[in-house]
Every structure is written in structure tokens, then in C-alpha cells.
C-alpha positions in Angstrom: 0.0 0.0 0.0 2.9 2.4 0.4 3.4 4.8 -2.4 7.1 4.3 -2.4 6.6 0.5 -2.8 4.0 0.7 -5.6 5.7 3.4 -7.7 9.2 4.8 -8.1 8.3 8.3 -6.8 11.1 8.4 -4.3 13.7 6.8 -6.6 16.3 8.8 -8.5 15.7 8.5 -12.2 18.4 6.5 -14.2 19.1 9.5 -16.5 21.4 10.9 -13.8 23.9 8.0 -14.5 24.5 9.6 -17.9 23.8 13.2 -17.0 25.1 13.8 -13.4 25.0 17.6 -13.9 21.2 17.5 -13.7 21.2 15.9 -10.3 21.3 19.1 -8.3 18.4 20.6 -10.2 16.4 17.4 -9.7 17.1 17.5 -6.0 16.1 21.1 -5.8 12.8 20.4 -7.6 12.1 17.5 -5.4 12.8 19.6 -2.3 10.6 22.4 -3.7 7.7 20.1 -4.4 8.2 18.3 -1.1 7.9 14.9 -2.7 9.2 12.8 0.3 7.0 14.6 2.8 4.0 14.2 0.5 4.7 10.5 0.0 4.9 10.1 3.8 1.6 11.9 4.4 0.0 9.8 1.7 1.4 6.7 3.3 0.0 7.8 6.7 -3.4 8.5 5.2 -3.5 5.1 3.5 -2.5 3.4 6.7 -5.4 5.2 8.5 -7.8 4.0 5.7 -6.4 0.5 5.9 -7.0 0.5 9.7 -10.6 1.8 9.2 -11.3 -0.9 6.6 -9.9 -3.5 8.9 -12.1 -2.3 11.7 -15.2 -2.3 9.4 -14.3 -5.9 8.3 -14.0 -7.0 11.9 -17.3 -5.3 12.8 -19.1 -7.0 9.9 -17.7 -10.4 10.9 -18.7 -9.8 14.5 -22.2 -8.6 13.4 -22.6 -11.9 11.5 -21.7 -13.9 14.6 -23.9 -11.8 16.8 -26.8 -12.3 14.4 -26.3 -16.1 14.3 -26.2 -16.1 18.1 -29.5 -14.2 18.3 -31.1 -16.6 15.9 -29.9 -19.6 18.0 -31.3 -17.9 21.2 -34.6 -17.3 19.6 -34.8 -20.8 18.4 -34.1 -22.1 21.9 -36.8 -19.9 23.3 -39.3 -21.2 20.7 -38.3 -24.8 21.5 -38.9 -24.1 25.2 -42.3 -22.6 24.5 -43.3 -25.5 22.3 -42.1 -28.0 24.9 -44.1 -26.1 27.6 -47.2 -26.1 25.4 -46.8 -29.9 24.8 -46.5 -30.5 28.6 -49.5 -28.4 29.2 -51.5 -30.3 26.6 -50.5 -33.6 28.1 -51.4 -32.4 31.6 -54.9 -31.3 30.4 -55.4 -34.6 28.6 -54.5 -36.6 31.7 -56.9 -34.5 33.8 -59.8 -35.1 31.4 -59.4 -38.8 31.5 
């Protein structure tokens, strides 16, 4: 995700091997445009976005687990109600006989 890993923004171009006289001008332009600082800021912002996306992914995963847990709890409650109803019906039938 780092800008300096994905592109060669922070690398020195190969032209300076053949034209070393242009190196000071290139360095001055880089310094004027604040390329390393901007790349660092961009990397920091991308790291924040990555952390945010990680938190959202964890939240969605936990939400799915919580949802499944609630479904299981509701099913258990329904099973208990049905069992109580069956017991009540059996008790009423035994009283009538």
C-alpha cells in the first residue's frame, strides 16, 4: 500500500547516471515540491484508511456472529415454549381422562 513501494516516486531516475550535472536541479525540484514529505503523508493516510477498513471488516464479521447467536437464542426460546405447550396439553389430557 505504500506509495514508495508501488511506484518509483522516491527513486532517483536513471538518467542521472548519464547526466550527473542535472542531479542538483532534480534534487532542488524534489525539495521544492516536497515529494518525500507528501509521500509520507499519503502513506500515513493510506495506513489510516487501511485500519478503518480492517475495523469495518471485523465489525461486519462480529455482526454476523452476533446475528447467528441471536437466531440460536430465539430458536431455543421457541423450542422451550413449544415444549411447555406440549407438557400443558399432556397435563390437560390426563386431567380429562
